Structures are given as C-alpha cells and as structure tokens.
VOKE-219154 format. One line per field, with one value per residue (C-alpha): x, y, z negated; residue number from 0. Coordinates in pm, 1 decimal, decimal comma, m for minus. Each point is the difference from the previous one (the first is absolute). Layout:
REM VOKE-219154
xx c(X  ...)
yy c(Y  ...)
zz c(Z  ...)
nr c(NUM  ...)
REM end
This chain:
REM VOKE-219154
xx c(1031,9  m230,5  m153,1  m26,5  m364,5  m173,0  m171,4  m360,8  m213,8  m225,2  m274,4  m126,6  m323,7  m120,8  m332,0  70,8  m280,8  217,1  201,2  6,4  341,2  143,2  377,1  139,0  335,1  230,2  251,1  365,3  319,7  m192,1  m183,8  m331,0  64,0  m287,3  m106,6  m312,5  m177,0  m333,6  m187,7  m342,8  m192,6  m328,9  m122,3  m251,0  m51,3  m125,0  m290,5  m112,5  m350,1  m135,6  m173,7  341,7  m119,4  263,4  m88,2  m12,0  253,5  249,5  m62,5  26,2  340,5  115,4  m79,1  150,6  301,4  m9,0  m49,9  336,4  135,3  m142,4  226,0  301,9  m137,4  m55,4  325,2  44,6  m132,8  m287,3  192,7  261,5  m273,7  m155,7  m280,7  m136,0  m260,4  33,1  m178,8  m252,3  m76,7  m32,6  m231,7  m249,9  m320,9  m7,1  348,4  m116,5  m135,3  366,5  177,4  m196,4  77,2  349,4  46,5  m125,1  227,2  321,4  m96,8  102,9  m197,3  74,9  68,4  m173,9  232,8  m117,5  201,1  199,3  80,3  123,3  225,8  163,9  82,5  121,8  232,2  132,4  85,2  176,3  179,0  134,5  131,2  82,5  336,5  73,1  m156,6  m122,2  m360,7  m185,8  m319,5  m142,3  m235,9  m203,0  m202,5  m256,1  m277,0  m282,8  192,2  332,8  183,4  202,3  194,9  319,0  210,6  374,1  160,7  m272,8  m254,8  m246,9  m123,9  m289,4  m202,9  m276,1  m196,1  m149,7  m279,6  201,7  116,1  147,7  m281,8  m294,6  151,1  51,7  m386,6  m99,0  248,2  87,3  m320,8  2,6  387,1  73,3  357,6  m125,6  108,1  m353,1  m6,7  370,2  m134,9  m307,4  194,9  249,0  m217,6  m228,9  306,3  114,6  m357,0  52,2  338,8  m75,8  m151,0  377,1  203,0  35,6  76,4  255,7  185,5  m6,6  160,0  260,9  237,0  355,2  m36,3  m269,6  m80,4  m261,6  m124,1  m227,7  m26,0  m45,5  347,9  135,3  m111,2  140,0  336,6  m1,5  m66,4  230,8  266,0  m95,3  15,8  357,7  m120,7  89,1  m221,0  m80,5  m386,3  m51,3  m326,4  165,8  67,9  m385,1  m84,8  218,0  m174,4  m320,4  87,6  110,8  m329,8  m188,9  162,2  m223,0  m357,5  m135,1  111,7  19,2  280,3  227,0  320,6  266,7  346,6  55,5  m370,0  m124,3  m320,8  m97,5  69,9  m185,2  m340,2  33,8  285,6  m178,8  m234,4  301,3  206,6  m257,0  m26,7  357,8  40,0  m278,8  187,3  309,4  m170,4  m223,8  289,6  272,0  202,4  311,8  146,4  m101,1  177,1  m133,7  m32,0  131,7  m336,9  m344,7  m330,4  104,9  382,5  m167,0  m216,2  273,5  247,6  m254,3  m47,7  382,9  41,7  367,6  54,9  m61,6  329,1  63,1  258,8  m140,0  320,8  206,7  m255,9  47,4  366,5  31,0  m219,8  213,5  283,1  m132,4  m173,6  356,2  226,2  169,4  292,9  m213,1  303,1  225,8  m300,2  m57,0  344,6  15,3  m313,3  137,9  309,2  m191,2  m224,3  321,7  140,9  m316,8  m24,7  357,6  m161,6  m342,3  65,5  187,3  m231,4  m343,8  m135,8  m403,5  m175,2  m47,8  407,8  102,0  m252,4  56,3  378,0  m53,0  m241,6  278,6  272,9  m217,8  m100,7  343,8  85,2  m344,8  126,6  307,0  m268,2  m41,1  337,6  301,0  137,4  m297,3  m156,5  m55,1  m259,6  m152,6  m87,4  m138,1  m230,1  m87,9  m73,2  m216,8  m203,6  m66,8  m263,0  187,0  m287,2  86,4  201,1  m206,1  73,3  228,2  219,6  27,4  118,4  260,1  114,4  16,4  229,1  230,5  50,7  83,0  291,9  93,6  333,6  259,4  m101,0  m158,0  m242,9  m225,2  m336,0  m301,1  m290,0  m213,6  m266,5  78,0  264,4  145,3  314,7  241,7  m121,2  m30,9  348,1  154,5  m178,1  143,6  374,0  m69,1  m123,1  302,0  237,3  m181,3  27,2  394,2  49,6  m195,6  205,1  144,9  m356,9  92,3  m90,7  310,9  234,6  m143,9  220,1  m103,5  m68,7  m88,0  m230,7  m1,2  m256,1  72,9  m308,7  79,0  329,6  73,1  320,3  32,6  305,9  105,5  303,3  321,4  79,8  m346,3  51,7  334,4  m108,4  m335,6  148,7  m283,5  m260,3  239,1  36,1  m386,0  m44,8  242,9  m149,8  m342,1  140,9  89,0  m339,9  m195,7  231,0  m7,8  m401,3  53,2  m52,6  343,5  114,3  324,5  155,1  241,7  241,5  m7,9  296,7  m19,0  12,2  m274,2)
yy c(m3168,9  290,3  185,1  383,1  131,6  130,5  339,6  m9,7  46,9  305,6  7,1  330,2  m24,8  279,6  m53,5  296,4  134,4  m153,5  m297,3  m186,6  m40,4  m244,6  74,5  m251,6  119,3  m55,6  214,4  m104,5  177,8  325,7  m13,9  m117,7  m318,8  m110,3  m342,5  25,5  219,8  m86,9  247,9  m64,2  259,9  m8,1  339,7  48,8  361,9  m111,2  m186,1  310,0  144,2  357,5  m81,1  m92,5  m352,9  m297,9  m257,8  m362,8  m50,3  223,7  m125,0  m362,6  85,8  157,7  m298,7  m240,8  198,3  8,9  m392,3  m19,4  242,8  m182,2  m316,8  222,0  159,0  m304,0  m7,6  365,6  156,8  254,4  269,1  m12,7  2,4  321,9  6,4  336,0  67,8  360,3  225,4  m265,5  m148,4  338,5  95,5  m318,1  26,6  m374,7  m57,8  m154,4  m305,4  m19,8  44,7  m287,1  m249,2  114,2  m10,6  m368,5  m83,6  162,6  m72,1  362,0  336,4  245,9  356,5  257,8  299,2  354,9  177,0  205,5  m301,1  m165,2  296,1  7,1  m389,1  69,4  279,6  m226,0  m277,2  298,1  117,7  m309,0  m152,0  352,0  189,8  364,5  213,1  281,4  116,0  m214,0  m34,8  m341,2  m138,0  m325,0  m72,0  m277,4  m163,4  226,4  277,4  201,9  76,7  326,6  54,6  228,3  m69,9  9,4  m318,3  m186,5  285,9  84,8  369,8  m71,9  m281,0  m20,7  m293,6  133,5  m214,4  m60,3  m337,5  m188,8  m242,4  242,0  234,1  m281,2  m71,2  341,6  166,3  m312,0  m199,9  m14,8  m120,1  251,8  178,4  334,7  352,8  49,9  m280,1  122,3  365,6  m85,0  m207,3  246,3  259,7  m163,5  m113,3  365,0  106,2  m274,5  132,4  358,4  28,1  m72,2  186,3  332,6  m215,5  m212,1  270,3  206,3  m289,2  m95,1  m272,9  m60,4  m361,8  m192,6  m392,0  m224,4  m296,0  m171,6  m256,5  292,3  138,8  m350,7  m64,3  339,7  m73,2  m338,7  148,6  273,9  m229,9  m232,5  292,2  136,8  265,7  60,4  m52,8  331,0  89,0  344,5  134,9  m4,7  m361,9  m28,4  157,9  m217,6  m284,9  136,1  56,9  m357,8  m149,9  203,9  m156,8  m296,5  42,2  m225,6  m104,4  m363,8  84,9  202,7  m153,5  258,5  m100,9  m117,5  m8,7  m318,2  m152,8  m9,2  382,9  102,4  m10,7  280,8  180,5  279,5  75,9  32,3  196,0  245,1  46,4  36,4  250,9  211,6  m17,7  122,9  289,7  82,4  9,7  84,1  m300,2  9,6  m360,3  m298,5  m333,6  m336,3  m61,6  m316,7  m73,4  106,3  m130,0  m350,0  97,0  250,8  m257,5  m236,6  260,6  108,5  m360,1  1,2  276,6  m67,4  79,7  357,3  191,3  346,2  m84,1  m261,8  m12,4  m44,1  m270,1  m192,4  25,5  m136,6  m271,3  m123,2  28,4  m242,2  m219,1  m56,3  m0,3  302,0  147,9  314,6  191,5  m49,0  110,7  299,8  128,5  m46,6  185,9  287,1  8,8  21,8  277,6  209,7  m38,3  102,8  318,0  104,9  m8,4  130,0  368,4  m86,9  m278,4  138,9  m332,1  m86,2  m37,6  m362,9  m60,6  30,6  m289,2  m231,6  m3,2  m66,8  m284,9  m137,9  25,5  m169,5  m286,8  m18,8  m362,7  m162,4  m214,1  m144,0  m147,7  m234,6  m29,6  262,2  m46,1  130,0  185,0  292,4  m195,9  m179,8  324,6  184,5  m346,7  24,8  360,6  m23,0  m279,0  81,2  265,0  329,8  197,7  346,7  m12,5  35,4  m259,2  222,2  50,3  m365,2  m40,0  243,9  m111,1  m345,8  136,4  201,1  m334,6  m176,0  218,4  81,8  m197,3  m98,0  7,0  353,4  35,0  318,9  m24,9  m113,6  259,9  69,3  227,2  81,3  255,6  161,8  m170,6  227,4  m20,6  m375,7  m50,3  238,0  m207,0  m321,1  164,8  96,2  m354,9  m175,2  249,3  m57,3  m374,3  25,3  241,4  m240,5  m293,1  m64,2  m30,3  200,8  402,7  66,1  m113,1  234,9  288,9  344,5  97,9  294,3  m19,9  277,2  40,2  212,3  m81,9  m365,2  m13,2  m116,2  18,8  m251,2  97,0  m220,1  20,3  m141,2  m195,0  m159,1  m131,5  m116,2  m226,5  m116,3  m119,4  m216,0  279,6  229,0  m247,2  m3,6  366,9  55,4  m274,1  149,4  333,4  m184,8  m126,5  312,7  181,6  m241,6  46,0  357,5  78,9  148,7  m96,3  93,1  m142,1  208,9  m18,9  260,6  78,2  m135,6  341,0  144,2)
zz c(m2233,3  m127,8  302,0  m38,6  m18,2  317,0  9,8  31,4  287,9  94,3  248,5  161,8  244,7  194,7  156,1  252,1  251,5  302,0  m148,4  m334,5  m110,4  m289,2  m135,4  m235,5  m167,0  m265,4  m200,3  110,2  m140,8  m66,9  357,7  137,4  211,6  247,4  m17,4  228,7  204,6  159,5  219,5  178,4  234,7  m162,7  130,2  m283,3  89,9  374,1  m174,9  m171,2  201,6  m12,8  m351,6  m137,3  m52,7  75,0  258,0  m124,0  270,4  m137,1  m341,3  113,7  166,0  m351,5  m189,6  249,6  m50,7  m380,0  m25,1  169,2  m270,3  m279,7  28,8  m83,2  m295,9  m203,8  m184,4  m77,4  m320,0  32,7  m149,8  290,1  276,3  101,0  283,0  142,0  254,3  196,2  219,8  168,7  m319,6  m156,2  282,0  14,8  m162,5  m23,3  m125,6  m337,0  221,5  166,3  m358,2  m167,9  211,2  48,4  m370,7  m1,1  279,3  m154,0  m356,4  m72,0  40,2  279,3  m111,1  235,7  m49,4  83,1  269,0  m222,7  m172,7  313,3  94,7  m325,5  m2,1  364,5  m118,6  m271,1  262,2  234,9  m312,8  m82,0  343,1  170,0  m68,7  m101,5  m248,7  246,7  m53,0  275,9  199,8  7,9  257,4  41,1  275,2  m121,5  148,6  m122,9  m193,8  18,4  m293,4  m44,4  m296,3  m82,7  m282,1  m164,9  m135,3  m157,1  m24,6  223,5  m8,7  276,2  91,5  236,8  187,5  317,5  160,0  328,1  85,0  313,3  17,2  m59,9  242,2  259,9  m66,3  45,6  256,9  209,6  m16,4  360,6  m11,9  263,0  m50,2  148,0  m79,5  m112,7  m271,3  m121,9  m18,4  m197,4  m232,8  m66,1  m37,3  m252,3  m187,2  m32,0  m121,3  m303,0  m59,9  m15,5  m310,3  m181,5  222,7  m228,1  m306,6  166,1  190,4  m318,7  m184,1  305,9  13,6  132,4  133,3  168,1  m30,2  163,4  m188,4  248,9  268,2  269,4  m106,1  m15,2  356,0  130,6  m136,5  185,4  298,0  m13,3  m93,8  291,6  240,3  m114,2  m187,5  m390,2  m305,0  m61,9  102,0  149,6  180,0  346,3  m47,7  m108,3  314,6  181,6  m148,9  93,2  368,1  27,8  m149,9  233,1  304,3  m71,3  42,8  m263,2  m347,4  93,8  275,9  m238,7  61,2  m148,9  m60,9  m338,0  m101,5  m131,5  102,6  m388,7  m14,9  329,7  m68,4  m279,3  149,9  204,0  m276,5  m260,9  248,4  30,0  m380,6  m17,8  274,8  m204,7  m331,4  194,5  177,1  m331,8  m234,6  242,0  m95,0  174,0  m52,4  m169,8  m94,8  m130,3  m361,5  m169,7  m151,4  m75,7  m197,8  m60,2  m97,4  m254,6  m148,7  m62,6  m141,4  m236,5  m137,1  m8,0  m245,0  m52,0  367,6  m51,5  112,4  79,9  286,7  225,4  201,8  m312,3  m110,5  330,7  3,2  m364,3  95,9  292,6  m217,5  m216,0  237,1  169,2  m279,5  110,1  m222,9  m65,4  m201,6  317,2  224,9  m216,9  26,6  370,3  26,6  m234,8  205,5  338,0  m149,3  m133,7  340,9  163,5  m234,1  134,0  360,9  m27,6  20,6  333,3  132,2  m120,5  m6,1  9,5  m312,9  14,1  62,2  m375,1  m112,6  318,2  m101,7  m340,7  81,9  245,1  m255,8  m269,6  208,4  208,9  m146,5  81,8  256,8  m187,5  m213,4  336,7  120,5  m25,2  363,5  152,8  m289,6  233,8  232,0  m271,0  m179,1  295,4  46,8  m364,7  m8,8  317,5  m148,1  m380,3  m163,1  m56,3  m171,2  21,5  346,6  327,0  287,0  162,4  m313,7  m58,8  364,0  m62,3  m323,4  156,5  275,8  m254,1  m191,1  341,7  35,3  m357,9  m1,2  250,3  374,8  70,1  294,0  67,1  m141,8  234,8  78,4  m318,1  m133,6  m354,0  42,0  289,5  167,7  m140,1  m362,9  34,5  110,8  m282,9  m271,1  144,9  m27,5  m320,6  m109,7  150,6  m175,6  m348,7  35,7  78,2  m316,3  m216,3  90,7  m311,3  m173,3  m274,0  m15,6  m233,9  278,0  260,9  103,1  4,1  368,9  209,2  311,2  210,6  330,3  311,0  227,0  64,7  m120,9  m359,7  m211,5  m284,7  m260,3  m268,9  m229,9  143,0  m317,1  16,0  378,7  m89,9  m281,5  188,7  328,2  111,2  m45,7  183,5  280,5  30,1  m31,3  288,4  200,3  m63,9  143,4  309,8  52,8  m67,6  210,4  289,8  34,3  21,5  m381,7  m120,7  m341,7  m155,5  m318,6  m174,6  m277,1  m256,9  m226,5  m354,1  m153,8  210,5)
nr c(0  1  2  3  4  5  6  7  8  9  10  11  12  13  14  15  16  17  18  19  20  21  22  23  24  25  26  27  28  29  30  31  32  33  34  35  36  37  38  39  40  41  42  43  44  45  46  47  48  49  50  51  52  53  54  55  56  57  58  59  60  61  62  63  64  65  66  67  68  69  70  71  72  73  74  75  76  77  78  79  80  81  82  83  84  85  86  87  88  89  90  91  92  93  94  95  96  97  98  99  100  101  102  103  104  105  106  107  108  109  110  111  112  113  114  115  116  117  118  119  120  121  122  123  124  125  126  127  128  129  130  131  132  133  134  135  136  137  138  139  140  141  142  143  144  145  146  147  148  149  150  151  152  153  154  155  156  157  158  159  160  161  162  163  164  165  166  167  168  169  170  171  172  173  174  175  176  177  178  179  180  181  182  183  184  185  186  187  188  189  190  191  192  193  194  195  196  197  198  199  200  201  202  203  204  205  206  207  208  209  210  211  212  213  214  215  216  217  218  219  220  221  222  223  224  225  226  227  228  229  230  231  232  233  234  235  236  237  238  239  240  241  242  243  244  245  246  247  248  249  250  251  252  253  254  255  256  257  258  259  260  261  262  263  264  265  266  267  268  269  270  271  272  273  274  275  276  277  278  279  280  281  282  283  284  285  286  287  288  289  290  291  292  293  294  295  296  297  298  299  300  301  302  303  304  305  306  307  308  309  310  311  312  313  314  315  316  317  318  319  320  321  322  323  324  325  326  327  328  329  330  331  332  333  334  335  336  337  338  339  340  341  342  343  344  345  346  347  348  349  350  351  352  353  354  355  356  357  358  359  360  361  362  363  364  365  366  367  368  369  370  371  372  373  374  375  376  377  378  379  380  381  382  383  384  385  386  387  388  389  390  391  392  393  394  395  396  397  398  399  400  401  402  403  404  405  406  407  408  409  410  411  412  413  414  415  416  417  418  419  420  421  422  423  424  425  426  427  428  429  430  431  432  433  434  435  436  437  438  439  440  441  442  443  444  445  446  447  448  449  450  451  452  453  454  455  456  457  458  459  460  461  462  463  464  465  466  467  468  469  470  471  472  473  474  475  476  477  478  479  480  481  482  483  484  485  486  487  488  489  490  491  492  493  494  495  496  497  498  499)
REM end
C-alpha cells in the first residue's frame, strides 16, 4: 500500500535576551502544526556588563541550551531552518565569540537581526495568527528590547525597536529585588523616556486595535483569567497588578494568583514597561496576539501560507483536517448570516458577533467526526483544544460553547468574555435555526424565510406549502420554538400564505 507523502519539517530558533526558543512545525491541511516547542531561560541580557561584554557564564548557559537544540536539527534541510539572535546579541561587543561556537554546535549560522527587522518579522507573526483587518498596534516586550509596530493586514507602516526590556529593566531598576513604589516609579519613568521619541509619529498614524505579543502579556492574561477577569488588558488592570505585586516586599516572595514561578522574576519589570506604554501612547485596551517572532520566521519560510484572511485560512484548514462537508457548512453559515442581517438593525450586535457566528456555523459538524450522539460535547472539546489562529482564547471558548448547544437540548450559555451575554445568546439562537433550516443539506430545498426581531422576540415566517411538504423540519422548528421560549427567548413560527 503506497503511503502519502508527509509535508517537510521547518525549524525556527529565537535566541532571545531572556529565553532561547525552538519551534519545529510542519504544514498540515493548510495550517501550521506544532511538533515540538522547546524553551530554556538563558537570561543572556543579564550577562551584559556596563561595557556590553557578555560574561562567560551567560555564554556558557547559551551554548548548553544550543547543544540541546542541535539534536533536533539534524534531519531538517538547511533551507527550512532559520536561527536569529536579537537585542542582547545585537548589543554584545563580544557577540562574535558566542556566535562562532554557536555555529559549531548547531551546524548552522545565527543571523543577528537589526531591531527594525525583528519588529518586521514580529508583525508578520502577528498578522498570520491574529484575526481582523483593522489597523493594529503591536507591542512585544522582550528581554532587552521592546518592539512597537503599526500595520494593517500584512503591511507594517511603522517599525520601532526600543532599548527597553524586562531583563535589562530587572537588572537596572529592581536589582535590589525590592517591590517598592520607588522602584516601580523609576522603571516606569525610564521606560516613558525611551518611548517619548516615537510618540508623535505613532499618535499621528493611529490604530484601531492593540495586541501584545510577549511573555509579559501572556502572564497578565493568565493572572486575569485565574482571578476571574476577562482577557482584555486595561490600564486599570495593570495598576491593580502593580498594587498586588507591591503587597510583597521582595521579588522572591511574589505570589500573585495565576503568576507562574517561571515568569515571576521578570514580571514587575515587564509590567512597568507595559504601564509606561499604556500611559504614553494612551492605549485603551490590549489583547494577546496569536504569534510573534518565531511564527513570523516560519510563515515567511512557508510562502504558500500567506493568506489575507487568517480566520478563513484557519476555518478551511480545520474543515480539511476533520473532513467536514464544506459545501453544507457554507450553506449553514450563509443561512445564519442571512438571518443575522434581518435582525442586525434591531439587535445592534458587537463588531465580532458576525465573525463568531460564521465560524461556529462553519465548524458546527466537527463533533460528529468523533460521534454523532454527543457531537456537541465533542465539538466543544475539540475547539477548546486545537489551535485556531485568528481567534482569541475567549473567542475560542465562546465558539466551543455555541457548538456544545448547536442542536437538540438547549441550555443558557455560561459566563464568557468574547461578547456581551445578550449578543452571545442571540447568535446561538440564529445558529440553531440555521442548522434546522439546512436540514436537507441542499440549498435548493430551503424555503424563502423572513425573520423579524423585536427586542428579544423572534418571528420566523415560512411558506405554508413548504411546511406541509417538509413535516420533519416543521416539527423540529416547532420544538425549537418551545425550547427557546421556555428559556425566556420567545420564538414564533408562522406559516405564510403561499400567495404571499
């Protein structure tokens, strides 16, 4: 039996100022599948002295890490490997010493990229993994530099690498390990001074959304979710995190709920930089990006992965991976969006609601790929546990809960943070109606329907002759009306005169 060919491996290695990362992937069904992720805290930037000389100890930590990475590179062609060094190696006067031995260990050269190039690749990583076409501000706080970018789609219009980072700020402003107001104030003030030269340009360009692509932002999101908050970062929440940190006298005692030990050491310094960015740039909200430098490196090696709608690429990939009926999924999605259009003027749903309804409709049969009887439960599990580039964690959770309830038994949605409770409930109602109306899996057999909304009341009107000739769907619609009405969401099914 002939086996199908397997797509090639790619490796991206990022020699960062705080951590070294290796990411090994392959392309599967139009998406990137992670095969290995290896991370080591090297804290290279902490080994830089006042003359920007890397200590022998820091270089040795780096070489030991690279010796681990080297094993996994042996079977990957050189053209599918990219290794870059960032701020600490850009700064180190003796970087050549480190790089010479690194090349011997890895068998491949390390490319020390300029700060602007790092910012460009980071933006590509964000653009390939974060949804939406709005003009976005991207922030990535690294160990020794912070990249700030403005762009739309795949094109960046402003690229800046600032010489501020969570490791260098730790060594400079929290060297005594005291979590004092004086240390925080000094760190924030110094970061603002570094940001000041770009303020005029960035405020003039402006942006619609802001995303963070760093460990600091990841840590903040984990803390907020652990403490019952939503995933959206605001200045108020950052100040709350600062007050929580200052309840402890020393860095070694830091024990904030949701903060891992791995991230604790550089958390106060990263938090200070983020506060400075929010205050200087007047950032209102920030969410976590889906990718950054390593993702940008991989997607640039995979030229076939460039796509101008990240969410569409993701949904198409999942359909292929789970062998879903794409024609039927598109029909359900189109029906759901038509129903939404009928209600939008009355309901005024949030901007992300149509996208999440479309995604849920497109993936509504994913659970049946495991088992039909409990397809809702399986769908929720799969969506919660697979990568969905272009969708945030909160959006994934809502899609999962919508799919858990897309057919048969109906319960209220649990607390979620992607949409308001009313908007989430309303798109669930439309999803369920679309699934029923597409019951025969052929758009030519669908009726022409009219849906009207008055506050929370829905009235679905269908031709009487069609209802008579489709008794099963008629019964399902009547049952659905009872289910929604019983939960306080009135739904009326009305038969129209055939002449109408």
